[in-house]
DRENSESE-428972 format. One record per residue: z, x, y of N, C-alpha, C in turn; residue number from 1. Coordinates in nm, 2 decimals. Last residue first. Layout:
% residues N
{atom {Z,X,Y},{Z,X,Y},{Z,X,Y},NUM}
...
***
This chain:
% residues 66
{atom {-2.72,-0.81,5.32},{-2.82,-0.89,5.26},{-2.78,-1.03,5.23},66}
{atom {-2.46,-0.58,5.25},{-2.56,-0.63,5.34},{-2.66,-0.72,5.26},65}
{atom {-2.10,-0.60,5.18},{-2.24,-0.60,5.14},{-2.34,-0.65,5.24},64}
{atom {-1.89,-0.42,5.41},{-1.92,-0.54,5.33},{-2.07,-0.53,5.29},63}
{atom {-1.65,-0.15,5.43},{-1.78,-0.21,5.46},{-1.81,-0.33,5.36},62}
{atom {-1.32,-0.16,5.54},{-1.41,-0.14,5.43},{-1.54,-0.21,5.46},61}
{atom {-1.26,-0.05,5.88},{-1.25,-0.15,5.77},{-1.35,-0.12,5.66},60}
{atom {-1.17,0.29,5.97},{-1.26,0.17,5.97},{-1.22,0.07,5.86},59}
{atom {-0.94,0.46,6.17},{-0.97,0.41,6.03},{-1.06,0.29,6.04},58}
{atom {-0.87,0.64,6.37},{-0.99,0.55,6.39},{-1.03,0.49,6.26},57}
{atom {-0.68,0.80,6.28},{-0.64,0.70,6.38},{-0.75,0.60,6.40},56}
{atom {-0.71,0.83,5.92},{-0.73,0.88,6.06},{-0.69,0.77,6.15},55}
{atom {-0.71,0.72,5.67},{-0.60,0.81,5.71},{-0.61,0.87,5.85},54}
{atom {-1.06,0.71,5.64},{-0.93,0.67,5.58},{-0.82,0.77,5.62},53}
{atom {-1.30,0.80,5.72},{-1.21,0.75,5.82},{-1.07,0.72,5.77},52}
{atom {-1.45,0.86,5.50},{-1.41,0.97,5.59},{-1.30,0.93,5.69},51}
{atom {-1.49,0.60,5.40},{-1.41,0.70,5.33},{-1.36,0.81,5.42},50}
{atom {-1.66,0.50,5.60},{-1.53,0.44,5.58},{-1.44,0.54,5.51},49}
{atom {-1.88,0.67,5.58},{-1.81,0.67,5.70},{-1.67,0.61,5.68},48}
{atom {-1.96,0.60,5.31},{-1.91,0.74,5.34},{-1.83,0.75,5.47},47}
{atom {-2.03,0.33,5.35},{-1.92,0.37,5.26},{-1.87,0.51,5.29},46}
{atom {-2.24,0.37,5.53},{-2.13,0.29,5.57},{-2.01,0.32,5.48},45}
{atom {-2.42,0.51,5.37},{-2.37,0.57,5.49},{-2.24,0.50,5.54},44}
{atom {-2.48,0.31,5.18},{-2.41,0.43,5.14},{-2.35,0.50,5.26},43}
{atom {-2.43,-0.03,5.22},{-2.50,0.09,5.26},{-2.42,0.21,5.24},42}
{atom {-2.40,-0.23,4.94},{-2.33,-0.18,5.05},{-2.40,-0.05,5.09},41}
{atom {-2.57,-0.53,4.83},{-2.54,-0.39,4.82},{-2.47,-0.34,4.95},40}
{atom {-2.70,-0.78,4.72},{-2.56,-0.76,4.76},{-2.53,-0.62,4.74},39}
{atom {-2.95,-0.86,4.63},{-2.94,-0.78,4.76},{-2.80,-0.76,4.81},38}
{atom {-2.97,-0.96,4.39},{-2.96,-1.06,4.50},{-2.94,-0.99,4.63},37}
{atom {-2.98,-0.74,4.24},{-3.10,-0.82,4.24},{-3.09,-0.92,4.36},36}
{atom {-2.71,-0.67,4.27},{-2.81,-0.58,4.32},{-2.94,-0.66,4.34},35}
{atom {-2.59,-0.88,4.13},{-2.55,-0.86,4.27},{-2.66,-0.77,4.33},34}
{atom {-2.69,-0.83,3.87},{-2.72,-0.96,3.94},{-2.70,-0.94,4.09},33}
{atom {-2.57,-0.59,3.81},{-2.72,-0.60,3.82},{-2.76,-0.72,3.90},32}
{atom {-2.30,-0.67,3.81},{-2.35,-0.57,3.91},{-2.50,-0.58,3.92},31}
{atom {-2.31,-0.84,3.58},{-2.27,-0.89,3.72},{-2.32,-0.80,3.83},30}
{atom {-2.38,-0.66,3.39},{-2.47,-0.77,3.41},{-2.44,-0.83,3.55},29}
{atom {-2.16,-0.50,3.39},{-2.29,-0.44,3.43},{-2.39,-0.55,3.46},28}
{atom {-1.96,-0.68,3.31},{-1.95,-0.62,3.44},{-2.08,-0.56,3.48},27}
{atom {-2.05,-0.73,3.04},{-2.04,-0.84,3.14},{-2.04,-0.79,3.29},26}
{atom {-2.03,-0.48,2.93},{-2.16,-0.54,2.94},{-2.16,-0.65,3.04},25}
{atom {-1.75,-0.44,2.95},{-1.84,-0.35,3.03},{-1.98,-0.41,3.04},24}
{atom {-1.68,-0.64,2.76},{-1.63,-0.65,2.90},{-1.73,-0.56,2.99},23}
{atom {-1.79,-0.53,2.53},{-1.83,-0.67,2.58},{-1.80,-0.68,2.72},22}
{atom {-1.65,-0.29,2.51},{-1.79,-0.29,2.53},{-1.84,-0.42,2.58},21}
{atom {-1.39,-0.40,2.47},{-1.42,-0.31,2.59},{-1.57,-0.31,2.61},20}
{atom {-1.42,-0.53,2.23},{-1.38,-0.61,2.35},{-1.41,-0.53,2.48},19}
{atom {-1.48,-0.32,2.06},{-1.58,-0.42,2.08},{-1.55,-0.51,2.20},18}
{atom {-1.24,-0.17,2.08},{-1.36,-0.11,2.13},{-1.47,-0.22,2.15},17}
{atom {-1.06,-0.35,1.96},{-1.04,-0.32,2.10},{-1.17,-0.26,2.16},16}
{atom {-1.17,-0.35,1.70},{-1.17,-0.48,1.78},{-1.15,-0.45,1.93},15}
{atom {-1.12,-0.08,1.64},{-1.26,-0.13,1.64},{-1.26,-0.26,1.72},14}
{atom {-0.84,-0.08,1.64},{-0.91,0.00,1.73},{-1.06,-0.04,1.75},13}
{atom {-0.80,-0.26,1.43},{-0.75,-0.30,1.57},{-0.82,-0.21,1.67},12}
{atom {-0.90,-0.13,1.22},{-0.96,-0.26,1.25},{-0.92,-0.29,1.40},11}
{atom {-0.74,0.10,1.22},{-0.88,0.12,1.24},{-0.94,-0.02,1.29},10}
{atom {-0.49,-0.02,1.16},{-0.51,0.05,1.29},{-0.65,0.07,1.32},9}
{atom {-0.56,-0.11,0.90},{-0.52,-0.21,1.00},{-0.54,-0.15,1.14},8}
{atom {-0.60,0.14,0.78},{-0.71,0.04,0.79},{-0.68,-0.06,0.89},7}
{atom {-0.34,0.25,0.80},{-0.45,0.31,0.87},{-0.57,0.22,0.88},6}
{atom {-0.21,0.06,0.63},{-0.17,0.08,0.77},{-0.29,0.14,0.85},5}
{atom {-0.30,0.08,0.37},{-0.34,-0.04,0.45},{-0.31,-0.02,0.60},4}
{atom {-0.20,0.29,0.23},{-0.33,0.30,0.28},{-0.37,0.19,0.37},3}
{atom {0.05,0.21,0.13},{0.05,0.29,0.25},{-0.09,0.30,0.31},2}
{atom {0.00,0.08,-0.12},{0.00,0.00,0.00},{0.00,0.08,0.13},1}
***
């Protein structure tokens, strides 16, 4: 019977992997749909926002254009 514990752990790890892959697939599909709809954030705006974090002139996070 000791051999059953590793199998159970393997099955659990496999199930977790499948759930993770399914979640990642949903997130990628959502991201692709956003891009197709023009919901993108300008790279220069993101870089300016990142550079401003922690400064006196900190910018608000940029919003998608389109």
